[in-house]
PDB file of the backbone (N, CA, C, O) and the ligand in Angstrom, with CONECT records:
HET     ZN  A 101       1
ATOM      1  N   MET A   1      88.861 -87.805  90.514  1.00  0.00           N
ATOM      2  CA  MET A   1      87.501 -88.195  90.904  1.00  0.00           C
ATOM      3  C   MET A   1      86.689 -88.581  89.666  1.00  0.00           C
ATOM      4  O   MET A   1      86.722 -87.898  88.643  1.00  0.00           O
ATOM      5  N   ALA A   2      85.999 -89.637  89.780  1.00  0.00           N
ATOM      6  CA  ALA A   2      85.199 -90.099  88.651  1.00  0.00           C
ATOM      7  C   ALA A   2      83.953 -89.245  88.509  1.00  0.00           C
ATOM      8  O   ALA A   2      83.260 -88.970  89.489  1.00  0.00           O
ATOM      9  N   ARG A   3      83.681 -88.835  87.309  1.00  0.00           N
ATOM     10  CA  ARG A   3      82.480 -88.040  87.083  1.00  0.00           C
ATOM     11  C   ARG A   3      81.381 -88.912  86.527  1.00  0.00           C
ATOM     12  O   ARG A   3      81.591 -89.707  85.611  1.00  0.00           O
ATOM     13  N   PRO A   4      80.213 -88.748  87.095  1.00  0.00           N
ATOM     14  CA  PRO A   4      79.106 -89.558  86.571  1.00  0.00           C
ATOM     15  C   PRO A   4      78.711 -89.075  85.194  1.00  0.00           C
ATOM     16  O   PRO A   4      78.495 -87.879  84.996  1.00  0.00           O
ATOM     17  N   ASN A   5      78.615 -89.975  84.247  1.00  0.00           N
ATOM     18  CA  ASN A   5      78.109 -89.553  82.946  1.00  0.00           C
ATOM     19  C   ASN A   5      76.791 -90.255  82.676  1.00  0.00           C
ATOM     20  O   ASN A   5      76.377 -90.452  81.534  1.00  0.00           O
ATOM     21  N   ASP A   6      76.168 -90.615  83.750  1.00  0.00           N
ATOM     22  CA  ASP A   6      74.880 -91.297  83.658  1.00  0.00           C
ATOM     23  C   ASP A   6      73.793 -90.304  84.025  1.00  0.00           C
ATOM     24  O   ASP A   6      73.727 -89.850  85.167  1.00  0.00           O
ATOM     25  N   ALA A   7      72.952 -89.969  83.081  1.00  0.00           N
ATOM     26  CA  ALA A   7      71.915 -88.966  83.319  1.00  0.00           C
ATOM     27  C   ALA A   7      70.969 -89.397  84.427  1.00  0.00           C
ATOM     28  O   ALA A   7      70.463 -88.568  85.183  1.00  0.00           O
ATOM     29  N   GLY A   8      70.736 -90.697  84.516  1.00  0.00           N
ATOM     30  CA  GLY A   8      69.840 -91.209  85.543  1.00  0.00           C
ATOM     31  C   GLY A   8      70.364 -90.889  86.929  1.00  0.00           C
ATOM     32  O   GLY A   8      69.591 -90.530  87.818  1.00  0.00           O
ATOM     33  N   ALA A   9      71.671 -91.017  87.124  1.00  0.00           N
ATOM     34  CA  ALA A   9      72.257 -90.767  88.437  1.00  0.00           C
ATOM     35  C   ALA A   9      72.099 -89.300  88.821  1.00  0.00           C
ATOM     36  O   ALA A   9      71.931 -88.968  89.995  1.00  0.00           O
ATOM     37  N   ARG A  10      72.156 -88.436  87.829  1.00  0.00           N
ATOM     38  CA  ARG A  10      72.098 -87.006  88.129  1.00  0.00           C
ATOM     39  C   ARG A  10      70.707 -86.550  88.546  1.00  0.00           C
ATOM     40  O   ARG A  10      70.553 -85.508  89.182  1.00  0.00           O
ATOM     41  N   SER A  11      69.705 -87.328  88.190  1.00  0.00           N
ATOM     42  CA  SER A  11      68.348 -86.902  88.501  1.00  0.00           C
ATOM     43  C   SER A  11      67.975 -87.240  89.944  1.00  0.00           C
ATOM     44  O   SER A  11      66.897 -86.864  90.404  1.00  0.00           O
ATOM     45  N   ARG A  12      68.837 -87.931  90.651  1.00  0.00           N
ATOM     46  CA  ARG A  12      68.538 -88.269  92.044  1.00  0.00           C
ATOM     47  C   ARG A  12      68.622 -87.033  92.920  1.00  0.00           C
ATOM     48  O   ARG A  12      69.251 -86.033  92.576  1.00  0.00           O
ATOM     49  N   GLU A  13      67.972 -87.138  94.053  1.00  0.00           N
ATOM     50  CA  GLU A  13      67.995 -85.997  94.956  1.00  0.00           C
ATOM     51  C   GLU A  13      69.304 -85.946  95.726  1.00  0.00           C
ATOM     52  O   GLU A  13      69.971 -86.959  95.938  1.00  0.00           O
ATOM     53  N   LYS A  14      69.641 -84.751  96.129  1.00  0.00           N
ATOM     54  CA  LYS A  14      70.944 -84.556  96.769  1.00  0.00           C
ATOM     55  C   LYS A  14      71.106 -85.368  98.043  1.00  0.00           C
ATOM     56  O   LYS A  14      72.141 -85.995  98.268  1.00  0.00           O
ATOM     57  N   GLY A  15      70.085 -85.351  98.861  1.00  0.00           N
ATOM     58  CA  GLY A  15      70.172 -86.074 100.122  1.00  0.00           C
ATOM     59  C   GLY A  15      70.441 -87.550  99.892  1.00  0.00           C
ATOM     60  O   GLY A  15      71.202 -88.194 100.615  1.00  0.00           O
ATOM     61  N   GLU A  16      69.798 -88.050  98.877  1.00  0.00           N
ATOM     62  CA  GLU A  16      69.982 -89.459  98.569  1.00  0.00           C
ATOM     63  C   GLU A  16      71.401 -89.712  98.082  1.00  0.00           C
ATOM     64  O   GLU A  16      72.010 -90.732  98.407  1.00  0.00           O
ATOM     65  N   ASP A  17      71.915 -88.778  97.303  1.00  0.00           N
ATOM     66  CA  ASP A  17      73.283 -88.930  96.822  1.00  0.00           C
ATOM     67  C   ASP A  17      74.257 -89.020  97.980  1.00  0.00           C
ATOM     68  O   ASP A  17      75.160 -89.857  97.985  1.00  0.00           O
ATOM     69  N   ALA A  18      74.065 -88.151  98.961  1.00  0.00           N
ATOM     70  CA  ALA A  18      74.961 -88.156 100.111  1.00  0.00           C
ATOM     71  C   ALA A  18      74.870 -89.501 100.818  1.00  0.00           C
ATOM     72  O   ALA A  18      75.876 -90.067 101.247  1.00  0.00           O
ATOM     73  N   GLY A  19      73.665 -89.990 100.926  1.00  0.00           N
ATOM     74  CA  GLY A  19      73.481 -91.285 101.561  1.00  0.00           C
ATOM     75  C   GLY A  19      74.162 -92.382 100.764  1.00  0.00           C
ATOM     76  O   GLY A  19      74.746 -93.308 101.329  1.00  0.00           O
ATOM     77  N   GLU A  20      74.083 -92.270  99.471  1.00  0.00           N
ATOM     78  CA  GLU A  20      74.689 -93.297  98.647  1.00  0.00           C
ATOM     79  C   GLU A  20      76.203 -93.213  98.691  1.00  0.00           C
ATOM     80  O   GLU A  20      76.895 -94.225  98.581  1.00  0.00           O
ATOM     81  N   TYR A  21      76.706 -92.022  98.850  1.00  0.00           N
ATOM     82  CA  TYR A  21      78.153 -91.882  98.955  1.00  0.00           C
ATOM     83  C   TYR A  21      78.644 -92.593 100.207  1.00  0.00           C
ATOM     84  O   TYR A  21      79.652 -93.298 100.191  1.00  0.00           O
ATOM     85  N   ARG A  22      77.910 -92.389 101.285  1.00  0.00           N
ATOM     86  CA  ARG A  22      78.268 -93.085 102.526  1.00  0.00           C
ATOM     87  C   ARG A  22      78.116 -94.586 102.355  1.00  0.00           C
ATOM     88  O   ARG A  22      78.927 -95.371 102.847  1.00  0.00           O
ATOM     89  N   ALA A  23      77.067 -94.967 101.650  1.00  0.00           N
ATOM     90  CA  ALA A  23      76.835 -96.391 101.432  1.00  0.00           C
ATOM     91  C   ALA A  23      77.991 -96.980 100.634  1.00  0.00           C
ATOM     92  O   ALA A  23      78.409 -98.116 100.854  1.00  0.00           O
ATOM     93  N   CYS A  24      78.488 -96.186  99.712  1.00  0.00           N
ATOM     94  CA  CYS A  24      79.593 -96.647  98.867  1.00  0.00           C
ATOM     95  C   CYS A  24      80.785 -97.038  99.726  1.00  0.00           C
ATOM     96  O   CYS A  24      81.414 -98.074  99.512  1.00  0.00           O
ATOM     97  N   ILE A  25      81.079 -96.199 100.690  1.00  0.00           N
ATOM     98  CA  ILE A  25      82.241 -96.459 101.542  1.00  0.00           C
ATOM     99  C   ILE A  25      82.045 -97.738 102.339  1.00  0.00           C
ATOM    100  O   ILE A  25      82.971 -98.528 102.524  1.00  0.00           O
ATOM    101  N   ARG A  26      80.830 -97.921 102.800  1.00  0.00           N
ATOM    102  CA  ARG A  26      80.572 -99.052 103.685  1.00  0.00           C
ATOM    103  C   ARG A  26      80.274-100.351 102.951  1.00  0.00           C
ATOM    104  O   ARG A  26      80.478-101.440 103.487  1.00  0.00           O
ATOM    105  N   LYS A  27      79.795-100.228 101.736  1.00  0.00           N
ATOM    106  CA  LYS A  27      79.323-101.424 101.047  1.00  0.00           C
ATOM    107  C   LYS A  27      80.437-102.225 100.410  1.00  0.00           C
ATOM    108  O   LYS A  27      81.539-101.746 100.145  1.00  0.00           O
ATOM    109  N   ARG A  28      80.081-103.466 100.184  1.00  0.00           N
ATOM    110  CA  ARG A  28      80.988-104.304  99.432  1.00  0.00           C
ATOM    111  C   ARG A  28      80.932-103.888  97.969  1.00  0.00           C
ATOM    112  O   ARG A  28      79.868-103.560  97.443  1.00  0.00           O
ATOM    113  N   ARG A  29      82.063-103.905  97.337  1.00  0.00           N
ATOM    114  CA  ARG A  29      82.135-103.446  95.953  1.00  0.00           C
ATOM    115  C   ARG A  29      82.411-104.632  95.029  1.00  0.00           C
ATOM    116  O   ARG A  29      83.236-105.496  95.328  1.00  0.00           O
ATOM    117  N   TYR A  30      81.719-104.651  93.931  1.00  0.00           N
ATOM    118  CA  TYR A  30      81.953-105.688  92.927  1.00  0.00           C
ATOM    119  C   TYR A  30      82.485-105.031  91.674  1.00  0.00           C
ATOM    120  O   TYR A  30      82.032-103.956  91.280  1.00  0.00           O
ATOM    121  N   ALA A  31      83.438-105.676  91.057  1.00  0.00           N
ATOM    122  CA  ALA A  31      84.097-105.076  89.892  1.00  0.00           C
ATOM    123  C   ALA A  31      83.211-105.090  88.659  1.00  0.00           C
ATOM    124  O   ALA A  31      83.316-104.220  87.795  1.00  0.00           O
ATOM    125  N   THR A  32      82.347-106.075  88.586  1.00  0.00           N
ATOM    126  CA  THR A  32      81.511-106.191  87.393  1.00  0.00           C
ATOM    127  C   THR A  32      80.055-106.433  87.781  1.00  0.00           C
ATOM    128  O   THR A  32      79.754-106.879  88.888  1.00  0.00           O
ATOM    129  N   GLN A  33      79.181-106.133  86.863  1.00  0.00           N
ATOM    130  CA  GLN A  33      77.759-106.340  87.093  1.00  0.00           C
ATOM    131  C   GLN A  33      77.479-107.827  87.289  1.00  0.00           C
ATOM    132  O   GLN A  33      76.631-108.210  88.095  1.00  0.00           O
ATOM    133  N   THR A  34      78.190-108.643  86.556  1.00  0.00           N
ATOM    134  CA  THR A  34      78.003-110.083  86.669  1.00  0.00           C
ATOM    135  C   THR A  34      78.294-110.565  88.076  1.00  0.00           C
ATOM    136  O   THR A  34      77.535-111.349  88.646  1.00  0.00           O
ATOM    137  N   GLU A  35      79.395-110.091  88.628  1.00  0.00           N
ATOM    138  CA  GLU A  35      79.762-110.471  89.994  1.00  0.00           C
ATOM    139  C   GLU A  35      78.699-110.022  90.985  1.00  0.00           C
ATOM    140  O   GLU A  35      78.295-110.772  91.874  1.00  0.00           O
ATOM    141  N   ALA A  36      78.262-108.801  90.813  1.00  0.00           N
ATOM    142  CA  ALA A  36      77.255-108.249  91.725  1.00  0.00           C
ATOM    143  C   ALA A  36      75.960-109.043  91.629  1.00  0.00           C
ATOM    144  O   ALA A  36      75.321-109.336  92.640  1.00  0.00           O
ATOM    145  N   LYS A  37      75.586-109.383  90.420  1.00  0.00           N
ATOM    146  CA  LYS A  37      74.341-110.130  90.235  1.00  0.00           C
ATOM    147  C   LYS A  37      74.433-111.503  90.868  1.00  0.00           C
ATOM    148  O   LYS A  37      73.472-111.983  91.468  1.00  0.00           O
ATOM    149  N   LYS A  38      75.585-112.132  90.736  1.00  0.00           N
ATOM    150  CA  LYS A  38      75.778-113.440  91.340  1.00  0.00           C
ATOM    151  C   LYS A  38      75.611-113.342  92.845  1.00  0.00           C
ATOM    152  O   LYS A  38      74.943-114.166  93.470  1.00  0.00           O
ATOM    153  N   ALA A  39      76.227-112.327  93.410  1.00  0.00           N
ATOM    154  CA  ALA A  39      76.143-112.129  94.854  1.00  0.00           C
ATOM    155  C   ALA A  39      74.705-111.849  95.278  1.00  0.00           C
ATOM    156  O   ALA A  39      74.248-112.333  96.313  1.00  0.00           O
ATOM    157  N   ALA A  40      74.007-111.072  94.479  1.00  0.00           N
ATOM    158  CA  ALA A  40      72.619-110.730  94.798  1.00  0.00           C
ATOM    159  C   ALA A  40      71.745-111.978  94.736  1.00  0.00           C
ATOM    160  O   ALA A  40      70.859-112.170  95.569  1.00  0.00           O
ATOM    161  N   GLU A  41      72.000-112.807  93.758  1.00  0.00           N
ATOM    162  CA  GLU A  41      71.228-114.041  93.625  1.00  0.00           C
ATOM    163  C   GLU A  41      71.428-114.924  94.841  1.00  0.00           C
ATOM    164  O   GLU A  41      70.474-115.457  95.409  1.00  0.00           O
ATOM    165  N   LYS A  42      72.659-115.063  95.221  1.00  0.00           N
ATOM    166  CA  LYS A  42      72.994-115.875  96.390  1.00  0.00           C
ATOM    167  C   LYS A  42      72.273-115.340  97.615  1.00  0.00           C
ATOM    168  O   LYS A  42      71.634-116.078  98.364  1.00  0.00           O
ATOM    169  N   ALA A  43      72.399-114.032  97.793  1.00  0.00           N
ATOM    170  CA  ALA A  43      71.814-113.415  98.981  1.00  0.00           C
ATOM    171  C   ALA A  43      70.295-113.532  98.979  1.00  0.00           C
ATOM    172  O   ALA A  43      69.682-113.712 100.032  1.00  0.00           O
ATOM    173  N   SER A  44      69.696-113.433  97.817  1.00  0.00           N
ATOM    174  CA  SER A  44      68.228-113.454  97.766  1.00  0.00           C
ATOM    175  C   SER A  44      67.680-114.870  97.913  1.00  0.00           C
ATOM    176  O   SER A  44      66.473-115.059  98.058  1.00  0.00           O
ATOM    177  N   LYS A  45      68.556-115.853  97.875  1.00  0.00           N
ATOM    178  CA  LYS A  45      68.096-117.227  98.076  1.00  0.00           C
ATOM    179  C   LYS A  45      67.925-117.535  99.559  1.00  0.00           C
ATOM    180  O   LYS A  45      67.277-118.513  99.934  1.00  0.00           O
ATOM    181  N   ARG A  46      68.510-116.696 100.382  1.00  0.00           N
ATOM    182  CA  ARG A  46      68.390-116.925 101.821  1.00  0.00           C
ATOM    183  C   ARG A  46      66.946-116.723 102.264  1.00  0.00           C
ATOM    184  O   ARG A  46      66.188-115.955 101.671  1.00  0.00           O
ATOM    185  N   LYS A  47      66.611-117.410 103.286  1.00  0.00           N
ATOM    186  CA  LYS A  47      65.270-117.311 103.835  1.00  0.00           C
ATOM    187  C   LYS A  47      64.997-115.865 104.270  1.00  0.00           C
ATOM    188  O   LYS A  47      65.854-115.215 104.868  1.00  0.00           O
ATOM    189  N   ASP A  48      63.805-115.380 103.964  1.00  0.00           N
ATOM    190  CA  ASP A  48      63.392-114.037 104.382  1.00  0.00           C
ATOM    191  C   ASP A  48      64.223-112.932 103.753  1.00  0.00           C
ATOM    192  O   ASP A  48      64.189-111.793 104.217  1.00  0.00           O
ATOM    193  N   ALA A  49      64.958-113.248 102.719  1.00  0.00           N
ATOM    194  CA  ALA A  49      65.777-112.206 102.099  1.00  0.00           C
ATOM    195  C   ALA A  49      64.887-111.256 101.305  1.00  0.00           C
ATOM    196  O   ALA A  49      63.984-111.690 100.590  1.00  0.00           O
ATOM    197  N   PRO A  50      65.147-109.969 101.435  1.00  0.00           N
ATOM    198  CA  PRO A  50      64.390-109.012 100.625  1.00  0.00           C
ATOM    199  C   PRO A  50      64.892-109.029  99.192  1.00  0.00           C
ATOM    200  O   PRO A  50      65.947-109.590  98.896  1.00  0.00           O
ATOM    201  N   LYS A  51      64.144-108.424  98.331  1.00  0.00           N
ATOM    202  CA  LYS A  51      64.577-108.317  96.938  1.00  0.00           C
ATOM    203  C   LYS A  51      65.824-107.452  96.879  1.00  0.00           C
ATOM    204  O   LYS A  51      65.912-106.408  97.527  1.00  0.00           O
ATOM    205  N   ILE A  52      66.775-107.904  96.097  1.00  0.00           N
ATOM    206  CA  ILE A  52      68.042-107.175  96.017  1.00  0.00           C
ATOM    207  C   ILE A  52      68.296-106.725  94.588  1.00  0.00           C
ATOM    208  O   ILE A  52      68.118-107.479  93.632  1.00  0.00           O
ATOM    209  N   PHE A  53      68.715-105.483  94.476  1.00  0.00           N
ATOM    210  CA  PHE A  53      69.041-104.925  93.169  1.00  0.00           C
ATOM    211  C   PHE A  53      70.528-104.651  93.099  1.00  0.00           C
ATOM    212  O   PHE A  53      71.184-104.450  94.121  1.00  0.00           O
ATOM    213  N   VAL A  54      71.051-104.645  91.896  1.00  0.00           N
ATOM    214  CA  VAL A  54      72.444-104.237  91.739  1.00  0.00           C
ATOM    215  C   VAL A  54      72.466-102.910  90.998  1.00  0.00           C
ATOM    216  O   VAL A  54      71.632-102.662  90.127  1.00  0.00           O
ATOM    217  N   TYR A  55      73.405-102.075  91.341  1.00  0.00           N
ATOM    218  CA  TYR A  55      73.521-100.806  90.623  1.00  0.00           C
ATOM    219  C   TYR A  55      74.976-100.422  90.493  1.00  0.00           C
ATOM    220  O   TYR A  55      75.799-100.792  91.330  1.00  0.00           O
ATOM    221  N   GLN A  56      75.295 -99.686  89.455  1.00  0.00           N
ATOM    222  CA  GLN A  56      76.662 -99.219  89.285  1.00  0.00           C
ATOM    223  C   GLN A  56      76.824 -97.929  90.049  1.00  0.00           C
ATOM    224  O   GLN A  56      76.026 -97.000  89.917  1.00  0.00           O
ATOM    225  N   CYS A  57      77.855 -97.887  90.839  1.00  0.00           N
ATOM    226  CA  CYS A  57      78.084 -96.756  91.717  1.00  0.00           C
ATOM    227  C   CYS A  57      78.751 -95.612  90.960  1.00  0.00           C
ATOM    228  O   CYS A  57      79.732 -95.804  90.241  1.00  0.00           O
ATOM    229  N   GLU A  58      78.200 -94.436  91.138  1.00  0.00           N
ATOM    230  CA  GLU A  58      78.768 -93.287  90.438  1.00  0.00           C
ATOM    231  C   GLU A  58      79.997 -92.742  91.155  1.00  0.00           C
ATOM    232  O   GLU A  58      80.708 -91.895  90.614  1.00  0.00           O
ATOM    233  N   TYR A  59      80.247 -93.213  92.344  1.00  0.00           N
ATOM    234  CA  TYR A  59      81.394 -92.713  93.106  1.00  0.00           C
ATOM    235  C   TYR A  59      82.639 -93.542  92.873  1.00  0.00           C
ATOM    236  O   TYR A  59      83.720 -93.003  92.634  1.00  0.00           O
ATOM    237  N   CYS A  60      82.484 -94.857  92.945  1.00  0.00           N
ATOM    238  CA  CYS A  60      83.676 -95.698  92.802  1.00  0.00           C
ATOM    239  C   CYS A  60      83.715 -96.405  91.454  1.00  0.00           C
ATOM    240  O   CYS A  60      84.731 -97.000  91.096  1.00  0.00           O
ATOM    241  N   GLY A  61      82.611 -96.344  90.700  1.00  0.00           N
ATOM    242  CA  GLY A  61      82.581 -96.992  89.401  1.00  0.00           C
ATOM    243  C   GLY A  61      82.379 -98.490  89.491  1.00  0.00           C
ATOM    244  O   GLY A  61      82.294 -99.172  88.470  1.00  0.00           O
ATOM    245  N   GLY A  62      82.302 -99.002  90.706  1.00  0.00           N
ATOM    246  CA  GLY A  62      82.052-100.425  90.889  1.00  0.00           C
ATOM    247  C   GLY A  62      80.572-100.696  91.034  1.00  0.00           C
ATOM    248  O   GLY A  62      79.742 -99.821  90.788  1.00  0.00           O
ATOM    249  N   TRP A  63      80.249-101.901  91.430  1.00  0.00           N
ATOM    250  CA  TRP A  63      78.840-102.296  91.557  1.00  0.00           C
ATOM    251  C   TRP A  63      78.526-102.638  92.993  1.00  0.00           C
ATOM    252  O   TRP A  63      79.326-103.267  93.687  1.00  0.00           O
ATOM    253  N   HIS A  64      77.362-102.222  93.431  1.00  0.00           N
ATOM    254  CA  HIS A  64      76.921-102.517  94.791  1.00  0.00           C
ATOM    255  C   HIS A  64      75.555-103.180  94.752  1.00  0.00           C
ATOM    256  O   HIS A  64      74.868-103.194  93.731  1.00  0.00           O
ATOM    257  N   LEU A  65      75.191-103.726  95.899  1.00  0.00           N
ATOM    258  CA  LEU A  65      73.853-104.290  96.048  1.00  0.00           C
ATOM    259  C   LEU A  65      73.029-103.338  96.895  1.00  0.00           C
ATOM    260  O   LEU A  65      73.554-102.684  97.796  1.00  0.00           O
ATOM    261  N   THR A  66      71.751-103.264  96.607  1.00  0.00           N
ATOM    262  CA  THR A  66      70.877-102.432  97.410  1.00  0.00           C
ATOM    263  C   THR A  66      69.518-103.101  97.545  1.00  0.00           C
ATOM    264  O   THR A  66      69.111-103.886  96.689  1.00  0.00           O
ATOM    265  N   HIS A  67      68.838-102.789  98.606  1.00  0.00           N
ATOM    266  CA  HIS A  67      67.493-103.323  98.787  1.00  0.00           C
ATOM    267  C   HIS A  67      66.447-102.368  98.227  1.00  0.00           C
ATOM    268  O   HIS A  67      65.273-102.708  98.081  1.00  0.00           O
ATOM    269  N   ARG A  68      66.910-101.173  97.923  1.00  0.00           N
ATOM    270  CA  ARG A  68      65.989-100.195  97.329  1.00  0.00           C
ATOM    271  C   ARG A  68      66.061-100.299  95.834  1.00  0.00           C
ATOM    272  O   ARG A  68      67.121-100.570  95.270  1.00  0.00           O
ATOM    273  N   LYS A  69      64.952-100.088  95.197  1.00  0.00           N
ATOM    274  CA  LYS A  69      64.951-100.114  93.745  1.00  0.00           C
ATOM    275  C   LYS A  69      65.728 -98.900  93.242  1.00  0.00           C
ATOM    276  O   LYS A  69      65.403 -97.765  93.591  1.00  0.00           O
ATOM    277  N   PRO A  70      66.736 -99.133  92.437  1.00  0.00           N
ATOM    278  CA  PRO A  70      67.564 -98.010  91.959  1.00  0.00           C
ATOM    279  C   PRO A  70      66.859 -97.194  90.886  1.00  0.00           C
ATOM    280  O   PRO A  70      65.904 -97.650  90.258  1.00  0.00           O
ATOM    281  N   GLY A  71      67.344 -95.998  90.694  1.00  0.00           N
ATOM    282  CA  GLY A  71      66.799 -95.117  89.663  1.00  0.00           C
ATOM    283  C   GLY A  71      65.580 -94.376  90.163  1.00  0.00           C
ATOM    284  O   GLY A  71      64.922 -94.794  91.116  1.00  0.00           O
ATOM    285  N   ARG A  72      65.292 -93.279  89.508  1.00  0.00           N
ATOM    286  CA  ARG A  72      64.116 -92.481  89.847  1.00  0.00           C
ATOM    287  C   ARG A  72      63.740 -92.432  91.303  1.00  0.00           C
ATOM    288  O   ARG A  72      62.761 -91.780  91.666  1.00  0.00           O
TER     289      ARG A  72
HETATM  290 ZN    ZN A 101      80.719 -97.246  95.299  1.00  0.00          ZN2+
END
């Protein structure tokens, strides 16, 4: 199991972590931040698209997209 060594990830609340773990399973995974950003850019160009953020997942080590601002 990958251990998070990101202090920012550890400061999140437990409930949110559980939610993110579930999100990890369901979400599309990108191998690199560049890939994720490209996908986010594409998605945010769509009409009525919300702002999309990319974040590195502490569970799978890959990158996901989220509509919530990551961190804190
Ligand atoms: Zn993940």
